[in-house]
C-alpha positions as CSV (number, residue, x, y, z in Angstrom):
1,M,-46.9,-24.5,17.1
2,V,-44.1,-25.8,19.1
3,A,-40.7,-28.0,17.3
4,L,-38.8,-30.3,19.3
5,A,-35.4,-30.5,18.1
6,L,-32.4,-32.2,19.0
7,V,-28.6,-29.8,19.0
8,A,-25.4,-31.4,18.4
9,A,-22.9,-30.8,20.7
10,L,-20.1,-29.2,18.8
11,L,-17.4,-29.0,21.1
12,V,-14.2,-26.4,20.3
13,A,-10.8,-25.9,22.0
14,A,-11.8,-22.7,23.6
15,T,-8.0,-22.0,25.5
16,A,-5.4,-21.9,23.4
17,P,-4.7,-20.1,20.7
18,P,-3.2,-21.2,17.3
19,D,0.6,-21.0,17.0
20,A,1.4,-18.1,15.9
21,A,5.2,-19.1,13.8
22,A,3.3,-21.7,11.8
23,S,0.6,-19.5,11.0
24,Q,2.0,-15.9,10.2
25,P,0.2,-15.1,6.4
26,A,3.4,-14.5,4.1
27,T,2.7,-11.2,2.9
28,S,0.6,-7.7,4.0
29,F,-2.5,-8.7,0.8
30,D,-2.1,-11.9,3.1
31,L,-2.3,-10.3,6.2
32,V,-5.9,-8.8,5.1
33,T,-7.2,-11.7,4.2
34,A,-5.9,-13.4,8.1
35,V,-6.9,-10.6,9.9
36,L,-10.5,-10.3,8.7
37,E,-10.6,-14.5,9.5
38,Q,-9.6,-14.1,12.6
39,P,-13.2,-14.3,15.4
40,K,-14.7,-11.2,15.7
41,L,-16.7,-10.4,18.5
42,S,-20.1,-8.3,18.1
43,F,-19.9,-4.1,17.4
44,Y,-22.7,-4.8,20.1
45,T,-23.6,-6.8,23.1
46,R,-23.5,-10.6,22.1
47,H,-23.3,-12.0,26.0
48,D,-25.2,-13.1,28.8
49,L,-24.2,-14.4,31.8
50,S,-26.4,-17.1,33.7
51,A,-28.5,-16.7,36.8
52,D,-25.8,-19.2,38.7
53,G,-22.6,-17.7,37.2
54,R,-21.6,-20.6,35.7
55,W,-22.2,-20.1,31.9
56,A,-21.6,-17.6,29.7
57,V,-23.0,-17.6,25.9
58,Y,-21.2,-15.3,24.0
59,A,-21.4,-14.7,19.9
60,V,-19.0,-14.8,17.5
61,A,-18.3,-14.4,14.0
62,L,-16.0,-16.0,11.5
63,A,-15.5,-15.5,8.1
64,N,-13.8,-16.9,4.8
65,V,-12.9,-14.2,2.1
66,A,-12.5,-16.9,-0.5
67,A,-16.5,-18.3,0.0
68,G,-17.8,-14.6,0.1
69,T,-19.5,-16.1,3.4
70,V,-19.6,-15.3,6.8
71,T,-20.8,-18.0,9.6
72,T,-22.2,-16.3,13.1
73,E,-21.8,-19.1,15.9
74,V,-23.8,-19.0,19.8
75,R,-21.4,-20.5,22.5
76,L,-21.7,-21.5,25.4
77,L,-19.3,-21.9,28.7
78,D,-18.6,-23.1,31.5
79,L,-16.6,-20.5,33.5
80,S,-15.9,-23.3,37.1
81,A,-13.7,-24.5,34.1
82,P,-11.8,-22.4,32.8
83,S,-10.2,-24.7,30.2
84,A,-12.8,-27.1,29.1
85,P,-14.1,-26.6,25.9
86,Y,-16.9,-24.1,24.7
87,R,-19.6,-25.3,23.0
88,V,-22.2,-24.8,19.8
89,I,-25.8,-23.7,20.1
90,S,-26.4,-22.4,16.7
91,A,-23.9,-21.8,13.7
92,K,-25.3,-20.8,11.0
93,T,-23.6,-19.3,7.4
94,N,-24.6,-16.4,5.5
95,A,-23.8,-15.2,1.4
96,G,-22.0,-11.5,2.4
97,A,-23.0,-9.8,5.6
98,P,-22.7,-11.2,8.8
99,L,-26.6,-12.2,10.9
100,W,-25.6,-11.7,13.8
101,P,-27.8,-13.7,16.5
102,I,-28.2,-13.3,20.0
103,A,-29.2,-15.8,22.7
104,R,-30.0,-14.8,26.2
105,F,-30.4,-16.9,29.8
106,S,-33.6,-17.6,31.0
107,P,-33.9,-16.1,34.7
108,D,-33.6,-20.2,36.2
109,G,-30.1,-20.3,33.9
110,L,-31.6,-24.0,32.7
111,S,-32.4,-22.4,28.9
112,L,-30.9,-20.3,26.3
113,A,-33.5,-18.1,24.4
114,V,-31.7,-17.9,20.9
115,L,-32.2,-15.7,17.5
116,D,-29.6,-16.6,15.1
117,G,-31.2,-15.2,11.8
118,A,-33.9,-17.2,10.7
119,V,-36.9,-15.1,9.8
120,G,-40.4,-15.6,12.5
121,E,-38.1,-17.5,14.8
122,V,-37.3,-18.1,18.3
123,R,-35.5,-21.6,19.6
124,V,-34.8,-22.4,23.3
125,V,-32.1,-24.9,24.5
126,G,-31.4,-26.7,27.1
127,V,-28.3,-25.5,28.9
128,A,-27.8,-29.3,29.5
129,D,-28.8,-31.1,27.5
130,G,-28.8,-29.9,24.2
131,Q,-32.9,-29.5,24.1
132,A,-34.0,-27.3,21.5
133,R,-38.2,-26.1,20.7
134,S,-38.8,-24.1,18.5
135,I,-41.6,-20.6,19.0
136,N,-42.8,-19.0,15.5
137,V,-43.3,-15.7,15.6
138,P,-47.1,-13.9,15.2
139,G,-47.5,-12.3,11.9
140,A,-45.3,-13.0,8.7
141,Q,-42.2,-12.3,7.6
142,V,-41.3,-10.1,11.4
143,R,-37.4,-10.7,11.7
144,V,-36.4,-10.6,16.0
145,S,-33.4,-8.3,16.3
146,D,-33.3,-9.0,20.4
147,L,-35.4,-10.0,23.1
148,R,-35.6,-10.1,27.1
149,W,-36.8,-12.8,29.0
150,S,-39.7,-12.0,31.3
151,P,-38.5,-12.3,35.3
152,D,-40.7,-15.0,35.5
153,G,-39.5,-17.0,32.5
154,R,-43.0,-16.9,31.5
155,K,-42.5,-14.2,28.6
156,L,-40.3,-12.8,25.8
157,A,-40.0,-9.6,24.5
158,L,-39.6,-9.6,21.3
159,L,-37.6,-6.4,19.6
160,A,-39.6,-7.6,16.3
161,T,-39.6,-5.9,12.6
162,T,-42.8,-6.6,10.0
163,P,-43.0,-5.3,6.4
164,L,-45.7,-2.4,5.1
165,N,-47.4,-3.1,2.3
166,P,-49.3,0.0,2.3
167,A,-51.9,1.0,0.3
168,P,-50.8,3.0,-2.9
169,L,-50.8,6.8,-1.9
170,R,-53.9,8.7,-3.3
171,G,-52.5,11.9,-3.8
172,G,-49.8,14.3,-2.4
173,V,-49.0,14.9,1.3
174,L,-48.4,17.8,3.3
175,V,-45.0,17.5,4.7
176,D,-43.1,20.6,7.0
177,D,-40.1,21.9,6.9
178,N,-38.3,19.2,9.3
179,W,-39.0,16.7,6.3
180,R,-36.0,14.7,4.9
181,K,-35.7,12.8,1.5
182,P,-34.7,9.6,2.7
183,M,-37.5,9.1,5.1
184,G,-39.2,8.9,2.2
185,L,-43.4,9.7,2.4
186,Q,-44.8,6.0,3.8
187,R,-42.7,3.2,6.1
188,S,-41.7,0.4,3.9
189,S,-41.9,-1.4,8.3
190,A,-42.8,-0.9,11.0
191,T,-41.1,-2.1,14.1
192,H,-43.1,-3.9,17.3
193,I,-42.0,-4.9,21.1
194,L,-44.3,-8.2,20.5
195,V,-44.5,-10.4,24.3
196,V,-45.1,-14.1,23.6
197,D,-45.3,-16.5,25.9
198,S,-42.1,-18.2,26.2
199,G,-44.0,-21.9,26.4
200,D,-46.1,-22.2,23.3
201,G,-45.3,-18.4,21.4
202,R,-48.9,-17.6,22.2
203,L,-49.0,-13.3,21.3
204,L,-49.8,-11.3,24.6
205,A,-49.2,-8.4,23.8
206,R,-48.1,-6.1,21.5
207,T,-46.9,-2.0,21.1
208,S,-48.8,0.3,18.5
209,D,-47.8,0.9,14.7
210,E,-46.8,4.6,16.1
211,L,-43.7,3.7,18.3
212,S,-40.8,2.3,17.5
213,P,-38.9,1.0,19.8
214,R,-35.0,1.2,20.5
215,D,-33.9,-0.6,23.6
216,L,-36.2,-2.7,26.4
217,D,-36.5,-3.7,30.2
218,W,-38.9,-5.8,31.7
219,S,-39.3,-4.1,35.4
220,P,-38.4,-6.7,38.2
221,D,-42.6,-7.5,38.7
222,G,-43.1,-7.8,35.2
223,S,-45.9,-5.3,34.8
224,A,-43.8,-2.8,32.5
225,I,-41.7,-2.3,30.0
226,V,-38.4,0.5,30.3
227,L,-37.9,1.1,25.6
228,A,-36.1,3.5,24.0
229,A,-37.9,5.5,21.3
230,V,-39.4,7.0,19.2
231,R,-43.6,7.8,18.7
232,E,-44.5,9.4,15.5
233,T,-47.3,11.3,16.7
234,D,-45.0,13.0,18.7
235,T,-42.6,13.8,16.0
236,G,-45.6,16.4,14.0
237,P,-46.8,15.4,10.1
238,V,-46.6,12.5,7.8
239,G,-42.7,13.1,7.5
240,G,-41.7,14.8,10.5
241,S,-37.9,15.1,11.1
242,G,-38.2,11.2,12.8
243,W,-35.9,12.1,16.1
244,T,-37.4,15.3,18.0
245,G,-40.4,12.8,19.1
246,Q,-37.6,10.4,20.1
247,G,-37.3,9.0,24.6
248,I,-38.3,6.9,27.0
249,Y,-41.9,4.6,27.1
250,L,-43.3,3.0,29.5
251,F,-45.5,-0.3,27.9
252,D,-48.0,-1.7,30.5
253,L,-48.9,-5.0,29.6
254,A,-51.9,-5.4,31.2
255,S,-53.8,-2.2,29.5
256,Q,-51.2,-1.7,26.3
257,S,-50.7,1.5,26.8
258,V,-47.9,3.1,26.7
259,R,-46.8,6.9,28.3
260,R,-44.1,8.5,28.1
261,V,-41.2,9.2,30.8
262,N,-38.8,11.7,30.2
263,K,-37.7,13.8,26.8
264,V,-34.5,13.7,25.1
265,V,-33.4,16.3,22.5
266,G,-30.8,15.8,20.1
267,L,-30.1,13.1,17.5
268,D,-28.3,10.4,20.3
269,Y,-31.3,9.0,20.9
270,A,-31.9,8.0,25.1
271,A,-29.6,4.5,26.1
272,S,-29.7,1.8,27.6
273,P,-32.8,1.6,29.9
274,R,-33.3,0.1,32.6
275,F,-35.6,-0.3,35.9
276,S,-33.1,-0.3,39.1
277,P,-33.5,-4.2,41.2
278,D,-36.4,-2.6,43.3
279,G,-38.2,-0.7,39.7
280,R,-39.2,2.3,40.8
281,R,-36.9,4.2,39.2
282,I,-35.0,3.9,35.3
283,V,-31.4,5.1,34.6
284,F,-30.9,6.0,31.4
285,T,-28.1,8.2,28.8
286,Q,-28.6,11.1,27.0
287,P,-26.6,14.3,25.2
288,V,-25.9,16.8,26.9
289,N,-26.8,20.1,25.2
290,G,-28.2,17.8,22.7
291,D,-25.0,17.3,20.7
292,V,-25.0,14.8,18.4
293,Y,-22.6,11.7,19.5
294,K,-22.3,13.3,22.7
295,T,-24.0,10.6,25.7
296,G,-23.1,13.3,27.9
297,Q,-25.4,12.6,31.3
298,I,-26.5,10.2,33.6
299,V,-30.9,10.4,33.7
300,V,-32.1,8.9,36.9
301,Q,-35.7,8.9,36.7
302,D,-38.6,8.3,39.1
303,I,-41.6,6.9,37.7
304,T,-44.0,7.2,39.9
305,T,-43.2,11.2,41.6
306,G,-41.7,11.9,37.8
307,H,-39.2,13.2,39.6
308,A,-35.4,13.5,37.4
309,T,-31.3,13.4,38.9
310,T,-29.4,14.1,35.8
311,F,-25.7,13.8,37.0
312,G,-22.2,12.8,35.5
313,A,-21.9,16.3,32.6
314,K,-19.2,17.6,35.6
315,W,-17.1,14.4,34.5
316,E,-17.3,15.6,31.3
317,R,-17.2,11.9,29.5
318,G,-20.2,9.6,26.8
319,Y,-21.3,6.8,28.3
320,S,-22.7,3.3,27.7
321,D,-23.7,-0.1,27.8
322,L,-25.5,1.2,31.9
323,A,-26.3,-1.6,34.4
324,W,-27.6,-1.9,37.8
325,L,-24.5,-4.1,40.2
326,D,-27.5,-2.8,43.0
327,G,-29.4,-0.5,44.5
328,D,-27.2,2.3,44.0
329,R,-24.7,1.6,41.6
330,L,-24.5,1.9,38.2
331,I,-20.9,0.4,36.5
332,A,-21.4,1.5,32.7
333,A,-18.9,1.8,29.3
334,T,-17.2,5.7,29.2
335,Y,-15.5,7.2,27.1
336,E,-12.3,8.5,28.3
337,G,-8.8,10.2,26.3
338,V,-8.4,7.0,23.4
339,G,-9.9,4.5,25.5
340,C,-13.6,3.0,27.1
341,R,-13.1,2.0,31.2
342,L,-15.5,0.4,32.7
343,Q,-16.7,2.9,35.4
344,V,-18.8,2.3,38.9
345,I,-21.0,5.3,40.2
346,S,-22.3,5.8,43.0
347,V,-26.0,7.4,42.3
348,S,-26.6,8.4,45.8
349,A,-23.4,9.9,46.4
350,Q,-23.4,10.9,42.3
351,T,-19.6,10.0,43.2
352,L,-17.4,7.9,39.8
353,S,-14.2,4.9,39.8
354,A,-12.7,3.3,36.9
355,V,-12.3,-0.3,37.8
356,D,-11.3,-1.5,34.7
357,E,-6.9,-1.4,34.4
358,G,-6.6,-2.5,31.3
359,D,-3.8,-0.1,29.7
360,E,-4.4,3.1,28.0
361,T,-5.9,2.3,24.8
362,A,-7.6,-0.3,25.4
363,C,-11.4,0.2,24.8
364,A,-13.6,-1.9,27.9
365,R,-17.2,-1.7,27.3
366,S,-20.1,-3.3,27.6
367,P,-20.7,-5.0,30.5
368,V,-23.1,-7.3,31.7
369,V,-24.1,-7.5,35.3
370,G,-24.9,-11.6,37.1
371,K,-27.1,-11.6,39.9
372,N,-23.8,-12.6,42.4
373,G,-21.8,-9.8,41.0
374,Q,-20.4,-11.4,38.2
375,V,-19.5,-8.7,35.7
376,L,-19.0,-10.2,31.7
377,Y,-17.5,-7.1,29.2
378,V,-15.9,-6.6,25.8
379,R,-11.9,-5.4,25.4
380,D,-11.3,-4.1,22.3
381,R,-7.6,-3.5,21.1
382,F,-6.7,-0.9,18.5
383,V,-3.8,-4.3,16.7
384,G,-5.8,-8.2,17.6
385,A,-9.1,-9.7,18.2
386,S,-11.1,-8.5,20.9
387,E,-11.9,-11.1,24.1
388,L,-14.4,-11.5,26.3
389,F,-13.0,-10.4,30.6
390,L,-15.0,-11.3,33.2
391,R,-15.0,-10.2,37.2
392,A,-15.1,-12.1,39.3
393,A,-17.9,-11.9,42.4
394,V,-16.2,-9.8,45.3
395,A,-17.5,-10.9,48.7
396,N,-18.9,-7.5,50.5
397,P,-18.5,-5.4,48.5
398,K,-17.3,-2.0,50.4
399,S,-16.4,0.4,47.9
400,A,-16.4,1.2,44.2
401,A,-12.9,1.0,44.4
402,E,-13.1,-3.0,45.2
403,T,-10.5,-5.1,43.5
404,W,-11.0,-5.6,40.0
405,R,-9.1,-8.5,38.8
406,P,-10.5,-9.5,35.2
407,R,-9.4,-12.7,33.3
408,A,-9.9,-13.1,29.6
409,V,-12.8,-15.9,28.4
410,T,-12.2,-15.8,25.7
411,A,-8.8,-16.7,23.3
412,L,-9.7,-15.1,19.9
413,D,-6.6,-13.2,19.3
414,R,-4.4,-15.3,16.7
415,H,-1.4,-13.2,17.4
416,L,-0.9,-12.1,13.1
417,G,1.4,-10.5,11.7
418,P,4.5,-8.0,13.7
419,N,4.8,-7.1,17.4
420,V,3.4,-3.1,17.7
421,D,4.0,-0.3,20.2
422,I,1.0,1.1,20.4
423,R,1.5,4.8,22.8
424,V,-0.2,7.4,23.1
425,V,1.2,10.5,21.9
426,S,0.2,14.7,21.4
427,W,1.2,18.1,20.4
428,P,-0.2,21.1,20.8
429,S,-2.7,22.9,18.7
430,A,-1.2,25.4,15.8
431,D,-3.9,28.0,17.5
432,G,-2.8,26.8,20.6
433,A,-6.0,26.3,22.0
434,F,-5.3,22.4,22.3
435,Q,-3.0,19.8,22.8
436,I,-4.4,17.5,20.4
437,P,-3.9,13.5,20.9
438,G,-3.3,10.6,18.9
439,V,-2.7,7.1,18.6
440,L,0.6,5.7,17.6
441,M,1.7,1.6,15.9
442,T,5.0,2.1,15.1
443,P,6.1,-2.3,14.3
444,I,8.7,-2.8,17.6
445,G,12.2,-2.4,16.9
446,S,12.0,-0.7,14.0
447,D,13.9,2.2,13.9
448,G,14.4,5.3,11.8
449,R,11.5,7.8,9.7
450,R,9.3,5.0,7.8
451,P,6.4,6.2,5.1
452,L,3.6,7.9,8.0
453,V,-0.1,6.5,7.3
454,I,-2.4,9.8,8.9
455,S,-5.7,8.1,9.5
456,V,-9.4,10.1,10.4
457,T,-11.5,8.5,11.7
458,G,-16.2,9.5,11.0
459,G,-18.5,11.0,13.3
460,P,-16.5,12.8,14.5
461,S,-16.8,10.5,17.0
462,P,-14.5,9.1,20.1
463,V,-11.4,7.4,18.5
464,N,-11.4,4.1,20.5
465,A,-10.7,1.1,19.7
466,R,-13.7,0.2,19.3
467,V,-14.3,2.3,16.4
468,M,-10.4,2.0,15.0
469,G,-8.9,-1.2,15.8
470,D,-9.1,-4.6,13.1
471,T,-12.0,-6.0,14.9
472,L,-14.6,-3.6,14.2
473,G,-12.9,-0.5,12.5
474,Q,-13.1,1.2,9.2
475,H,-9.6,0.3,8.1
476,L,-6.9,-2.6,9.1
477,N,-4.3,-1.6,10.7
478,L,-2.1,-4.5,11.4
479,P,-1.9,-4.7,7.6
480,M,0.1,-1.0,7.0
481,I,2.3,-1.8,10.3
482,A,3.4,-5.1,8.7
483,K,3.9,-3.5,5.4
484,G,6.5,-0.8,7.2
485,Y,3.5,1.9,7.2
486,A,3.6,3.9,11.4
487,V,-0.4,4.3,11.8
488,L,-1.1,7.4,12.9
489,L,-5.0,8.2,14.4
490,P,-5.2,11.9,15.2
491,V,-8.2,12.9,17.6
492,T,-9.0,16.2,16.0
493,R,-11.1,19.0,18.2
494,G,-14.4,18.3,18.0
495,R,-14.4,14.7,19.8
496,G,-15.5,13.1,22.9
497,G,-12.9,11.4,25.4
498,Y,-11.1,15.0,26.1
499,G,-14.0,17.3,28.6
500,D,-16.4,19.6,26.3
501,R,-14.5,22.2,25.8
502,F,-12.4,20.3,22.9
503,A,-16.1,18.3,22.7
504,A,-17.8,21.6,21.4
505,A,-14.5,22.7,19.9
506,I,-15.9,23.2,16.0
507,R,-19.9,23.5,17.6
508,R,-18.9,27.2,19.3
509,S,-17.0,28.2,16.6
510,G,-18.6,25.9,13.8
511,D,-15.4,25.3,12.9
512,Y,-16.4,21.9,10.9
513,M,-13.0,22.3,8.9
514,P,-10.5,24.0,8.8
515,G,-9.3,24.1,12.9
516,P,-9.9,20.0,12.1
517,Y,-6.9,20.2,9.2
518,T,-3.6,22.3,11.6
519,D,-4.8,18.8,13.9
520,I,-4.4,16.8,11.4
521,M,-1.3,18.7,10.2
522,G,-0.3,19.3,13.4
523,A,-0.1,15.1,13.3
524,L,2.6,15.1,10.4
525,D,4.8,17.3,11.8
526,Y,4.8,15.3,15.1
527,A,5.7,12.3,14.1
528,V,8.6,14.4,11.2
529,K,9.9,16.3,14.2
530,A,10.1,12.6,16.6
531,G,12.2,11.2,13.9
532,I,9.2,8.5,12.9
533,A,7.9,10.2,10.1
534,D,9.8,10.9,6.4
535,P,7.9,13.7,5.2
536,K,8.0,13.3,1.8
537,R,6.4,9.6,2.0
538,V,3.3,10.4,3.5
539,G,-0.7,9.1,3.1
540,L,-4.2,10.0,4.6
541,I,-6.8,8.4,4.7
542,G,-10.2,8.5,6.4
543,F,-14.0,7.4,6.5
544,S,-17.4,9.8,6.6
545,Y,-16.3,12.6,8.3
546,G,-13.3,11.9,8.4
547,A,-13.1,10.8,4.7
548,S,-15.2,14.6,3.7
549,L,-11.3,16.1,6.4
550,S,-9.0,14.4,4.5
551,A,-10.8,16.0,1.1
552,Y,-10.3,18.9,2.3
553,A,-7.0,18.4,3.9
554,I,-5.4,17.6,0.3
555,G,-6.7,20.6,-1.1
556,Q,-4.6,22.5,1.3
557,G,-1.5,21.6,-0.2
558,D,0.6,18.7,-1.7
559,Q,2.5,18.0,1.9
560,F,0.6,13.6,1.1
561,K,1.6,11.8,-1.6
562,A,-2.0,10.2,-1.7
563,A,-5.2,10.1,-0.1
564,V,-8.2,7.2,0.3
565,L,-11.4,8.7,0.8
566,G,-14.4,6.0,1.9
567,D,-17.9,7.5,2.1
568,P,-16.9,11.2,2.7
569,G,-20.7,12.0,3.6
570,V,-21.0,15.7,1.7
571,A,-18.9,17.5,-0.1
572,D,-20.3,20.9,-0.8
573,Y,-21.4,22.2,2.3
574,L,-24.0,25.1,1.0
575,H,-26.6,22.6,-1.0
576,N,-25.9,20.4,2.5
577,A,-27.1,23.8,3.9
578,Y,-29.7,24.6,1.6
579,Q,-31.4,22.3,3.1
580,K,-31.5,22.3,6.5
581,V,-32.7,26.6,6.9
582,T,-34.8,25.8,9.8
583,G,-36.4,23.1,12.3
584,Y,-34.8,20.4,13.7
585,N,-32.6,20.3,10.6
586,L,-31.4,23.3,11.8
587,H,-30.6,21.9,15.0
588,I,-28.6,19.0,13.8
589,A,-26.7,21.1,11.0
590,R,-25.7,23.3,14.9
591,S,-25.2,20.2,16.7
592,V,-22.9,18.4,14.4
593,S,-20.4,21.3,12.6
594,G,-21.5,24.2,13.8
595,F,-23.6,25.8,11.2
596,G,-26.0,28.5,11.0
597,N,-28.8,29.6,8.7
598,I,-27.3,29.4,5.4
599,Y,-29.8,33.4,4.6
600,D,-28.3,34.6,7.1
601,P,-25.4,37.0,6.9
602,G,-22.2,35.8,6.9
603,V,-23.1,32.1,7.4
604,F,-22.8,31.0,3.8
605,Q,-19.5,32.6,3.1
606,Q,-18.7,30.3,6.9
607,I,-19.8,27.2,4.8
608,K,-18.5,28.0,1.6
609,R,-14.6,28.3,3.6
610,N,-15.6,24.7,4.8
611,S,-16.3,23.0,2.0
612,P,-13.4,20.0,0.4
613,L,-15.0,21.5,-3.2
614,T,-14.1,24.9,-2.3
615,Y,-10.3,24.2,-2.3
616,M,-10.6,21.7,-5.3
617,S,-8.9,23.4,-8.0
618,R,-5.6,23.1,-5.3
619,T,-5.5,19.4,-5.1
620,R,-2.7,18.3,-6.5
621,T,-3.0,14.6,-4.6
622,P,-3.8,11.2,-6.4
623,A,-7.2,10.6,-4.2
624,M,-8.9,7.0,-4.1
625,L,-13.0,7.4,-3.6
626,Q,-14.3,3.7,-2.3
627,C,-18.2,4.4,-1.5
628,G,-21.1,2.4,-0.7
629,V,-23.3,2.1,-3.7
630,L,-26.4,1.9,-1.1
631,H,-25.7,5.6,0.2
632,V,-26.3,8.7,0.4
633,S,-22.8,9.8,-0.4
634,V,-22.1,7.8,-3.6
635,E,-24.1,11.2,-5.3
636,Q,-23.3,13.1,-2.7
637,G,-19.1,13.4,-1.7
638,C,-17.9,10.4,-3.6
639,L,-19.0,11.6,-7.2
640,D,-18.7,15.4,-6.5
641,L,-15.2,15.2,-5.9
642,Y,-14.3,12.4,-9.0
643,Q,-16.3,15.0,-11.6
644,G,-13.6,17.8,-9.9
645,Y,-10.3,15.7,-9.2
646,T,-11.7,14.1,-13.1
647,H,-11.8,17.7,-14.6
648,Y,-8.8,19.0,-13.0
649,R,-6.8,15.7,-14.3
650,I,-5.4,14.3,-11.0
651,P,-4.9,10.5,-10.4
652,S,-7.9,9.6,-9.0
653,Q,-10.3,6.2,-9.0
654,F,-13.6,6.1,-8.2
655,V,-14.4,2.7,-6.5
656,V,-18.2,1.4,-5.8
657,M,-18.6,-1.4,-3.6
658,P,-22.0,-3.9,-4.5
659,R,-24.6,-4.4,-2.1
660,T,-22.6,-2.0,0.2
661,G,-24.2,1.4,2.6
662,H,-22.3,3.4,5.3
663,G,-19.2,0.9,5.7
664,I,-18.1,-2.2,4.0
665,A,-19.6,-5.7,6.0
666,E,-19.4,-8.7,3.2
667,P,-15.9,-9.7,4.0
668,T,-15.0,-10.4,0.4
669,L,-15.5,-7.3,-0.3
670,Q,-13.3,-5.5,3.0
671,A,-10.6,-7.7,2.0
672,D,-11.3,-6.2,-2.0
673,A,-11.2,-2.3,-0.8
674,E,-8.0,-3.5,1.5
675,H,-6.2,-4.4,-1.2
676,R,-6.8,-1.8,-3.5
677,R,-5.9,0.9,-0.1
678,L,-3.0,-1.0,0.3
679,D,-1.9,-1.1,-3.8
680,W,-2.8,2.5,-3.8
681,L,-0.7,3.9,-0.9
682,N,2.8,1.0,-1.6
683,Y,1.7,2.9,-5.3
684,W,2.4,6.6,-4.3
685,V,4.0,6.6,-1.6
686,Q,6.3,4.2,-1.3
687,R,6.1,4.1,-5.5
688,E,5.6,0.3,-5.2
689,P,5.6,-1.1,-9.7
690,V,1.9,-2.4,-8.5
691,P,1.3,-3.7,-11.8
692,D,-2.4,-2.8,-12.2
693,L,-1.1,0.8,-12.0
694,V,1.6,0.9,-13.1
695,A,-0.7,0.2,-16.3
696,I,-2.6,3.3,-15.1
697,Y,0.2,5.8,-14.6
698,G,4.0,4.6,-14.9
699,R,6.8,3.3,-13.2
700,R,7.9,5.5,-10.8
701,S,11.2,6.4,-9.4
702,P,12.6,5.1,-6.7
C-alpha cells in the first residue's frame, strides 16, 4: 500500500526577478502572453508554515501559452536563509487549466502531505531528505481537493470527491418549488471526509453520502472535525434547494456521527470554521441578513453549551480566512474599500485593529499562522504578480497594534510593461446618495487625454486586486494600459467594502441596473472632467453581472464606442424571475437583485425596467460577446443578446470558448480572449486598422 520513491530536489533561484529591461515584451499582444506566463499564486490558500517556523511551502502555476499547458509546482522555502534557493517538491504539467496542488506540513514539521492532481493518491515527502511515499486513497477514482493532518500526525483528513453511478430512475420524481434544473435529479458525485492512517493509508472513518463538506478543521485533541457543509436531509426532498441546509457540523471520529452546531441562512455558506486552541469554541463567518457575497459577521460558538456570540457587523466589513493567533485573538482578511486588510480581532473585547500596512489598493489575504506567531499571507495587486509575505514572530506581544514588519519571501513579479499609477478616485452618485469610488490606472509619465476603458466586475462583489488584478482577475489590466488606455474600475453600488448602506443599496430598492448604470456614467463623467479621458474614445468591458450591467448601459445611449461582454449571466430578467417565485429561489432573487415575486403587482414592470433586453432597440454600440460553452449564460445571456444585436444590425461578434465554464481557465484560451478584446477595442475605440475587423467592417477613418 505504501510505495517509496526518491524525489529529486530541484534548485531554482528564488530571490532575483528577471532583468526588467531585457524582458520587456515588444507589443501589447506579446505582453498578454508575458502576463499570463508570469508565475501565479492561487486564489485560495495553497501555502503553509512548518511548526518550527523555519520552512514555508507554497504552490505556483506556470503557464505556457504556445503549448497550451500549465505546470504547477510545490515549492519549499527555507525562511531562515532568505537568499537560499527554493526547492521544487512536486511539478506536474497539465494540458488546459491548472490542477492546483496542495501541500501541508505535519505537526512535527518533518514531512509534507502533498496533493498534486493525481487521482486517488497523496504523497508524504520528507522535508530534509526529499524521500517520498505514496498513500493510496481508498475507493476508485477518488479525487482529493484538500487535506489536514491530525494534531498527533497519525491521521489525515481528506476532502474527497467520488463519482457516483446510480441506477437509472424508473419513474418520475416529485420535486418542490425550490428545485433548480442545473442540479438534475441524481447526483453524479459525492463529497466526503475520509480519515486515513498517515502511515499505511487505511480508512479509519468516513462521513455519509448525505453530507457535502466544503471546509474542515481538526479539534486540538484529534477527536472531532468541524465542517462547513450541506446536509441533504436538511434541504427537503430530492432536488431541494441544495443550500438551505448549509451550516456548521461536528464529525465525531469515535462514533462516526455528525451533529449540527449552527445553521446558516444565505447563499454564502458558513466559511472558515476553526477550533480555538483549547478546543472549546469554533469560529466561522456568515452573511448578514442572508445577503449573497457579504460574509459580514463572525460567530464564536461554544461547542458544549451551544452559546454563540455574533459580532463584527457594526464594523461593516466582509471577513474571510479566519485563523486563531492565540486563545483570544483572531486574524482575518477583511474587505475595506478597494483593498483587503489583515485585521487582528479580540474576541473578548470585540475590537479590531489593522496590521498589514500595504497601500490602499493592495489585497492582503489568506493568512496562515505558525505556532510561534509567524503569519504567512498573500498580497495581491491590480498590476503585477501576487507575492507571499511573512510577518516574523514578535516577542511578548502586548496588543493587536504591535509592530507589523512583513517581508516578501517570493519574487514572482517580472516587472512587465510600463510603470503604472494606481490610485483610488471618487465621484458623487447621480442621486446624491453616495460617493462612488473607483480604481484608476494610467501609465506613469503620461499627460493629456487618452482613450478610456471602464471595466465592471461581476457579483455584485467587492472590487479589489484579488478579483480584478492581473494575477487572478477577469481581464488583464496591464496590456490595455500599455496600449495607451486609462483603465477605470468603478465600485458600483451594491458591493461590499463601503459599509452596509452602500452594500444594501440594490437589495433595499430593487435597483439592480439603473442605479449602478448611473455610477458607471459618473465614472465616465469624472474621467472626462479630470482631463484623463477623451470622451470620443471610450470602451466598456464587463464580466458576469458586470457584463449584464454593461449590456444595460449600452442600451441607454451611444457614449461607448465598443463593449466586450464576458459571460453575461442574464439578459432577460423577466424569464429569470419566473423561476424565482417562491422559497429559497425567491430569497436569492431578493438578496442579489432586490426583485420580489414577479406575480406581485408592480414587480413585473420593475423587473422589465432592469432587463438589458428591454433596451435592445436603443443599442448602437458595437459589442463582442465572450462566453463559456459549459456555462448557462451561453444561452441565458449571450445568445439572447447576440440575437438582438443581429436583429438590429449592431456590429457584434459571438465568441464561444470551448471547455470553459464561468470564466476562462486555460492560458491559450485566455490569450485568445485577451487578443480578441484588444482588437475589438483598438478597432472601434482607437480606429486602428485591425486586419480581421477591416475585412468585415471596412477601414475606419482616423
